[in-house]
ChimeraX commands (.cxc) that place a marker at each C-alpha (Angstrom):
marker #1 position 287.16,53.27,-24.57 radius 0.5
marker #1 position 287.62,57.02,-24.23 radius 0.5
marker #1 position 284.90,57.16,-21.59 radius 0.5
marker #1 position 286.58,54.37,-19.65 radius 0.5
marker #1 position 289.96,56.04,-19.99 radius 0.5
marker #1 position 288.56,59.30,-18.66 radius 0.5
marker #1 position 286.46,57.87,-15.84 radius 0.5
marker #1 position 288.60,54.95,-14.59 radius 0.5
marker #1 position 290.63,57.07,-12.15 radius 0.5
marker #1 position 287.45,58.58,-10.68 radius 0.5
marker #1 position 285.87,55.17,-10.13 radius 0.5
marker #1 position 289.04,53.82,-8.51 radius 0.5
marker #1 position 289.15,56.84,-6.20 radius 0.5
marker #1 position 285.48,56.44,-5.24 radius 0.5
marker #1 position 285.60,52.76,-4.40 radius 0.5
marker #1 position 288.15,50.51,-2.79 radius 0.5
marker #1 position 288.04,47.91,-5.55 radius 0.5
marker #1 position 291.28,47.18,-7.33 radius 0.5
marker #1 position 290.04,44.38,-9.59 radius 0.5
marker #1 position 289.86,45.42,-13.22 radius 0.5
marker #1 position 286.74,43.34,-13.94 radius 0.5
marker #1 position 284.76,44.97,-11.14 radius 0.5
marker #1 position 285.85,48.45,-12.20 radius 0.5
marker #1 position 284.91,47.71,-15.81 radius 0.5
marker #1 position 281.49,46.53,-14.65 radius 0.5
marker #1 position 280.89,49.80,-12.80 radius 0.5
marker #1 position 282.08,51.81,-15.79 radius 0.5
marker #1 position 279.77,49.83,-18.06 radius 0.5
marker #1 position 276.77,50.56,-15.85 radius 0.5
marker #1 position 277.65,54.24,-15.77 radius 0.5
marker #1 position 278.06,54.30,-19.56 radius 0.5
marker #1 position 274.59,52.84,-20.06 radius 0.5
marker #1 position 273.18,55.35,-17.57 radius 0.5
marker #1 position 274.45,58.28,-19.66 radius 0.5
marker #1 position 272.01,60.07,-21.92 radius 0.5
marker #1 position 272.34,59.71,-25.69 radius 0.5
marker #1 position 273.71,63.25,-25.87 radius 0.5
marker #1 position 276.43,62.49,-23.35 radius 0.5
marker #1 position 277.33,59.28,-25.16 radius 0.5
marker #1 position 277.38,61.17,-28.47 radius 0.5
marker #1 position 280.18,63.36,-27.10 radius 0.5
marker #1 position 282.39,60.28,-26.66 radius 0.5
marker #1 position 281.38,58.81,-30.01 radius 0.5
marker #1 position 282.46,62.06,-31.66 radius 0.5
marker #1 position 285.78,62.04,-29.79 radius 0.5
marker #1 position 286.34,58.45,-30.91 radius 0.5
marker #1 position 285.59,59.38,-34.51 radius 0.5
marker #1 position 288.18,62.18,-34.36 radius 0.5
marker #1 position 290.75,59.85,-32.78 radius 0.5
marker #1 position 290.10,57.29,-35.52 radius 0.5
marker #1 position 290.58,59.90,-38.25 radius 0.5
marker #1 position 293.81,61.12,-36.67 radius 0.5
marker #1 position 295.10,57.55,-36.44 radius 0.5
marker #1 position 294.25,56.95,-40.09 radius 0.5
marker #1 position 296.22,60.06,-41.06 radius 0.5
marker #1 position 299.23,59.14,-38.94 radius 0.5
marker #1 position 299.26,55.46,-39.95 radius 0.5
marker #1 position 297.58,55.19,-43.36 radius 0.5
marker #1 position 298.54,51.58,-44.07 radius 0.5
marker #1 position 297.83,50.23,-40.59 radius 0.5
marker #1 position 295.45,47.32,-40.20 radius 0.5
marker #1 position 294.49,45.53,-37.01 radius 0.5
marker #1 position 294.35,42.31,-38.98 radius 0.5
marker #1 position 298.02,42.66,-39.90 radius 0.5
marker #1 position 298.99,42.79,-36.23 radius 0.5
marker #1 position 297.32,39.53,-35.22 radius 0.5
marker #1 position 299.16,36.25,-35.48 radius 0.5
marker #1 position 302.60,37.83,-35.67 radius 0.5
marker #1 position 304.08,35.53,-33.05 radius 0.5
marker #1 position 306.40,33.15,-34.78 radius 0.5
marker #1 position 306.09,29.56,-33.81 radius 0.5
marker #1 position 309.26,27.77,-32.96 radius 0.5
marker #1 position 310.23,25.28,-35.57 radius 0.5
marker #1 position 310.04,21.64,-34.61 radius 0.5
marker #1 position 313.74,21.19,-35.35 radius 0.5
marker #1 position 314.75,23.94,-32.97 radius 0.5
marker #1 position 312.49,22.51,-30.28 radius 0.5
marker #1 position 314.00,19.04,-30.73 radius 0.5
marker #1 position 317.54,20.45,-30.56 radius 0.5
marker #1 position 316.83,22.07,-27.21 radius 0.5
marker #1 position 315.36,18.81,-25.90 radius 0.5
marker #1 position 318.46,16.84,-26.87 radius 0.5
marker #1 position 320.68,19.46,-25.24 radius 0.5
marker #1 position 318.69,19.19,-22.01 radius 0.5
marker #1 position 318.87,15.40,-22.01 radius 0.5
marker #1 position 322.67,15.56,-21.97 radius 0.5
marker #1 position 322.64,17.52,-18.74 radius 0.5
marker #1 position 320.50,14.99,-16.91 radius 0.5
marker #1 position 322.45,11.83,-17.85 radius 0.5
marker link #1:1,2 radius 0.2
marker link #1:2,3 radius 0.2
marker link #1:3,4 radius 0.2
marker link #1:4,5 radius 0.2
marker link #1:5,6 radius 0.2
marker link #1:6,7 radius 0.2
marker link #1:7,8 radius 0.2
marker link #1:8,9 radius 0.2
marker link #1:9,10 radius 0.2
marker link #1:10,11 radius 0.2
marker link #1:11,12 radius 0.2
marker link #1:12,13 radius 0.2
marker link #1:13,14 radius 0.2
marker link #1:14,15 radius 0.2
marker link #1:15,16 radius 0.2
marker link #1:16,17 radius 0.2
marker link #1:17,18 radius 0.2
marker link #1:18,19 radius 0.2
marker link #1:19,20 radius 0.2
marker link #1:20,21 radius 0.2
marker link #1:21,22 radius 0.2
marker link #1:22,23 radius 0.2
marker link #1:23,24 radius 0.2
marker link #1:24,25 radius 0.2
marker link #1:25,26 radius 0.2
marker link #1:26,27 radius 0.2
marker link #1:27,28 radius 0.2
marker link #1:28,29 radius 0.2
marker link #1:29,30 radius 0.2
marker link #1:30,31 radius 0.2
marker link #1:31,32 radius 0.2
marker link #1:32,33 radius 0.2
marker link #1:33,34 radius 0.2
marker link #1:34,35 radius 0.2
marker link #1:35,36 radius 0.2
marker link #1:36,37 radius 0.2
marker link #1:37,38 radius 0.2
marker link #1:38,39 radius 0.2
marker link #1:39,40 radius 0.2
marker link #1:40,41 radius 0.2
marker link #1:41,42 radius 0.2
marker link #1:42,43 radius 0.2
marker link #1:43,44 radius 0.2
marker link #1:44,45 radius 0.2
marker link #1:45,46 radius 0.2
marker link #1:46,47 radius 0.2
marker link #1:47,48 radius 0.2
marker link #1:48,49 radius 0.2
marker link #1:49,50 radius 0.2
marker link #1:50,51 radius 0.2
marker link #1:51,52 radius 0.2
marker link #1:52,53 radius 0.2
marker link #1:53,54 radius 0.2
marker link #1:54,55 radius 0.2
marker link #1:55,56 radius 0.2
marker link #1:56,57 radius 0.2
marker link #1:57,58 radius 0.2
marker link #1:58,59 radius 0.2
marker link #1:59,60 radius 0.2
marker link #1:60,61 radius 0.2
marker link #1:61,62 radius 0.2
marker link #1:62,63 radius 0.2
marker link #1:63,64 radius 0.2
marker link #1:64,65 radius 0.2
marker link #1:65,66 radius 0.2
marker link #1:66,67 radius 0.2
marker link #1:67,68 radius 0.2
marker link #1:68,69 radius 0.2
marker link #1:69,70 radius 0.2
marker link #1:70,71 radius 0.2
marker link #1:71,72 radius 0.2
marker link #1:72,73 radius 0.2
marker link #1:73,74 radius 0.2
marker link #1:74,75 radius 0.2
marker link #1:75,76 radius 0.2
marker link #1:76,77 radius 0.2
marker link #1:77,78 radius 0.2
marker link #1:78,79 radius 0.2
marker link #1:79,80 radius 0.2
marker link #1:80,81 radius 0.2
marker link #1:81,82 radius 0.2
marker link #1:82,83 radius 0.2
marker link #1:83,84 radius 0.2
marker link #1:84,85 radius 0.2
marker link #1:85,86 radius 0.2
marker link #1:86,87 radius 0.2
marker link #1:87,88 radius 0.2
marker link #1:88,89 radius 0.2
view
């Protein structure tokens, strides 16, 4: 992710593509073309970012952030349907 974040602007400037999928494909090819030493630099940066995040947000969990959208209750949904039916009578 850090490599993509750093290189995305350069790739966009070099080519006329605006589609995210095409840009990601180019970035992926460039990532795989890097030597292990060059990739290691980004892995080390990611490790440092991860440690910093763990210090700033010690109780944070990605799992806790998924599924937070509350579903509307069936009663509320039915109430809104009955309200709408009155307007169309």
